[in-house]
C-alpha positions in Angstrom: 0.6 17.9 -1.9 0.2 19.4 1.6 -2.0 22.1 0.1 -4.6 19.6 -1.0 -7.6 18.8 1.1 -7.3 15.5 2.9 -10.4 14.1 1.1 -8.8 15.0 -2.4 -5.5 13.3 -1.4 -7.4 10.2 -0.4 -9.4 10.2 -3.5 -6.4 10.9 -5.7 -4.6 7.8 -4.1 -7.6 5.6 -4.8 -7.6 6.8 -8.5 -4.1 6.2 -8.9 -4.0 2.6 -7.1 -7.1 1.7 -9.3 -5.4 2.5 -12.7 -2.0 1.0 -11.5 -3.9 -2.3 -10.8 -4.8 -2.5 -14.6 -1.2 -3.1 -15.2 -0.9 -0.6 -18.2 2.7 0.2 -18.9 1.7 3.9 -20.0 -0.2 4.2 -16.6 3.1 3.0 -14.7 5.1 5.7 -16.6 2.8 8.4 -15.7 2.6 7.4 -12.2 6.2 7.2 -11.9 6.8 10.7 -13.3 4.0 12.1 -10.8 5.3 10.4 -7.8 8.9 11.4 -8.7 7.7 15.2 -9.2 6.0 14.9 -5.8 9.1 13.8 -4.1 10.9 17.0 -5.1 8.5 18.9 -3.1 8.9 16.7 0.2 11.6 16.8 2.7 14.7 14.7 2.7 13.4 11.8 4.9 10.6 11.1 2.5 12.5 8.7 0.2 14.2 6.8 3.2 10.7 6.2 4.7 9.4 4.9 1.4 12.6 2.6 0.9 11.9 1.0 4.3 8.5 0.2 3.3 9.6 -1.3 0.1 12.3 -3.4 1.9 9.6 -4.8 4.2 7.8 -6.2 1.3 10.8 -7.7 -0.7 9.4 -11.3 0.2 6.3 -10.4 -1.5 8.0 -9.2 -4.6 10.1 -12.3 -4.6 6.8 -14.4 -4.5 5.3 -12.3 -7.4 8.6 -13.0 -9.4 8.5 -16.5 -8.9 4.8 -17.1 -9.5 4.8 -15.0 -12.9 8.2 -16.3 -14.2 7.3 -19.9 -13.7 3.6 -20.3 -13.9 2.9 -18.0 -16.9 2.8 -20.0 -20.2 4.9 -18.7 -23.1 8.1 -18.7 -24.7 11.1 -19.6 -22.5 13.6 -17.0 -21.6 16.4 -19.4 -22.7 16.1 -21.6 -25.8 16.6 -25.1 -24.5 15.7 -28.3 -26.5 13.7 -31.0 -25.1 11.2 -31.1 -22.1 13.5 -28.8 -20.0 12.0 -25.8 -21.6 8.7 -26.5 -19.9 10.5 -25.8 -16.5 12.1 -22.5 -17.4 10.9 -18.9 -16.8 9.0 -17.4 -19.8 9.2 -14.1 -21.5 5.6 -13.4 -20.8 6.1 -14.2 -17.2 9.0 -11.9 -17.0 7.2 -9.0 -18.6 4.1 -9.5 -16.5 6.0 -10.1 -13.3 8.0 -6.8 -13.7 4.8 -4.8 -14.5 3.0 -6.1 -11.5 6.0 -5.6 -9.1 6.4 -2.1 -10.6 2.7 -1.4 -10.0 2.9 -2.6 -6.3 6.1 -0.7 -5.7 4.3 2.5 -6.9 1.4 1.8 -4.7 3.6 1.5 -1.8 5.5 4.7 -2.7 2.1 6.6 -3.2 0.9 5.2 0.2 4.2 6.4 1.8 3.7 9.9 0.5 0.1 9.9 1.6 0.9 9.0 5.2 3.7 11.6 5.4 1.5 14.2 4.2 -1.6 13.4 6.0 -2.1 12.7 9.8 -4.1 9.8 11.1 -6.9 12.3 12.3 -7.2 13.8 8.7 -7.4 10.3 7.2 -10.2 9.3 9.6 -12.0 12.5 9.0 -11.7 12.0 5.2 -13.1 8.6 5.5 -16.1 9.7 7.6 -16.7 12.5 5.0 -16.7 10.3 2.1 -18.9 7.5 3.9 -21.5 10.2 5.1 -23.6 9.9 1.9 -24.0 6.3 2.7 -25.7 7.1 6.0 -29.1 7.2 4.5 -28.7 3.6 3.4 -28.0 2.6 7.0 -24.1 2.7 6.7 -22.6 3.4 10.0 -20.2 6.0 9.1 -19.1 6.9 12.5 -18.7 3.4 13.6 -16.7 2.7 10.5 -14.4 5.7 11.4 -13.9 4.5 14.9 -13.2 1.0 14.0 -10.6 2.2 11.5 -9.0 4.3 14.1 -8.8 1.3 16.5 -7.3 -0.8 13.7 -4.5 1.7 12.9 -3.7 1.9 16.8 -3.7 -1.8 16.8 -1.2 -2.1 13.9 1.2 0.3 15.4 1.1 -1.6 18.8 1.7 -4.9 16.9 4.7 -3.5 15.2 6.1 -2.4 18.5 5.8 -6.0 19.7 7.5 -7.2 16.7 10.4 -5.0 17.3 10.5 -6.0 21.0 10.3 -9.7 20.0 13.2 -9.4 17.5 15.3 -7.8 19.9 14.8 -10.4 22.6 14.9 -13.4 20.5 18.5 -14.7 19.9 19.7 -14.2 16.2 21.4 -17.6 16.2 19.9 -21.0 15.4 17.5 -22.2 12.7 15.5 -19.4 10.9 12.3 -21.4 11.2 12.8 -21.7 14.9 13.4 -18.1 15.3 10.4 -17.0 13.1 8.2 -19.3 15.5 9.7 -17.7 18.8 9.2 -14.3 17.4 5.5 -15.0 16.4 4.7 -16.7 19.8 6.2 -13.7 21.6 4.1 -11.3 19.5 1.0 -13.2 20.0 1.6 -13.5 23.7 2.2 -9.9 24.1 -0.7 -8.9 21.9 -3.3 -11.3 23.8 -1.9 -9.9 27.0 -2.4 -6.3 26.1 -5.9 -6.9 24.7 -7.2 -8.4 28.0 -5.7 -5.6 30.4 -6.2 -2.6 28.1 -8.7 0.0 29.5 -11.5 1.4 27.5 -10.4 4.3 25.5 -12.4 7.2 24.0 -11.9 7.7 20.3 -12.7 11.1 18.8 -13.1 11.3 15.2 -12.7 15.0 14.1 -15.2 16.6 11.6 -14.0 17.6 8.1 -15.1 20.4 6.0 -15.9 19.9 2.4 -13.0 20.4 0.0 -12.9 23.2 -2.5 -14.8 22.5 -5.8 -11.7 23.5 -7.9 -9.6 20.9 -5.9 -11.7 18.1 -7.4 -10.0 18.8 -10.7 -6.8 17.0 -9.5 -8.2 13.4 -9.4 -10.4 14.2 -12.3 -7.5 15.2 -14.3 -5.4 12.3 -13.2 -8.1 9.8 -14.2 -8.6 11.5 -17.5 -4.7 11.4 -18.1 -4.5 7.6 -17.3 -7.5 6.7 -19.3 -6.2 8.5 -22.3 -3.0 6.7 -21.9 -4.8 3.4 -22.0 -6.7 4.2 -25.2 -3.5 5.5 -26.6 -1.9 2.2 -26.0 -4.9 0.3 -27.4 
């Protein structure tokens, strides 16, 4: 993956996530095999980094499971007579919930690989290169790249404030009170930093066009997943 042009990496990620969003089981299998093969080429720290990102989203996965299991109509998972069957999780909900959770997990894993193989400057340069054709329509590609850079920097700073707040707020007491204290500390630190931070110069590097042959990577990926969709149909 490191040998691919940053633009190709970014476009391939967009193609992959677009097909995963459709929830086709064949696409999930193809994406899993592709990402598993890519992990072999990465260093040992690649999987732990992805695992940490997946753990941070555990509550989102739980929410998806609850929503699909109990709010999707269909046959109950357990056969129970009477009106209790209306309150039980459904077979259709379990199937849809698992597919949506698997798709989201694969998206997170793919994003982790992209971030490990591509620096922030490369991502910004690739975004600017992709947005350049829209300049004729009045789209501010340079401003878009600068705002993206500032957003990424702000996310990193907020994560540091969260870690500091978690270390300072006592672990005991009610969970709701601790969450409120952490959020208050993070908000206060963020506003204080925003008021005192000096103006910074953001430099978005240029990006040469990728080799024509590398465009075959996202095209083949899209063709394979499209074929899988039609085979399933």
